[in-house]
C-alpha angles and dihedrals in degrees: 000000000000105000119201092210091063092063129088117235091258091051089048089054091051092051096043099084108094094351128138115215109214114203115197111212118187138152140244103227144126118284102185126278093302110045129067124252088246096064099111091043092050091053093049091050092048092052092049091047091050091050092049090050090053097043125039090202091072125093119183119226124214111285124260103217098184129074145152103304103148091131088068095055113136095041112105115245097028110132113189128178093189132232100286094051093046092049092050092045092054093044094052094040093052093045087056094042093053089063084074108017126048096205128044124188117193112201115193124196093188124071092207089067094062101089096051091041091053091050090050091047092051093051094046093049090051084058088055093251115144100232125150131185124213126192117180117235121205141147124240108092132327097250133006090349130129098300098051091041091052092049092050090049086056096044108033110002092167089068097051114098095203094174090061097051114128136180115252135185107322100187117127120264096251089059095043099042098081090050093046091051091055104038108007126228093311090066094059104027120031091190093050096241123128102189136010122286093194114129097018115147138174097251090057089050093051090050093050093047090050091051093049092047090051090049091051091048092050093047091054098039094102087067093064121099114258093255091053095050096046110136096019116123115256 
């Protein structure tokens, strides 16, 4: 992965022309009794790294490991900065970043970040800054279920406590959302899981990460210079 923070300022200037700066945004929040607090952050970093490996135009910014995780309040270890702070952070960060880079891609690993990130994106684009937000979409449980467990088994298997994995509330989001808005995750799932991690395995995680990386690459392909996108379908 080509990390922006490893460059000197002169090297950053040399790389800036035509580059896309990918900013991984995660969260530090509970992921059930079996997954680490870093799960959303790890996924965001992996997607940015995969994109950078596929496209030489991409530089990866230092990771933002905090997000809007108020729905996970009451679970020890959750560190949330809230929606307003996250929105302001992204706005000011991207304003600064666009002094050097013409294109900024914000990749979020946490669904709860989406609303403030979209508001930041809207404001920045009104300022004529080329900023895009990407949130991966995948089946396999809403939170700490099979999909996230599989991806962590692929990324950081040493941090997965498989023997502690438990089924949580498996109702669909449209049924859970009113309850989550009132009482958070704790009100519907005492163990913090929304889904069922049973059956998750590393091969499944590698496959899902590859699919999400391909989706991210395809969704950003219109940014590439014509010579770089030659041969891609329109």
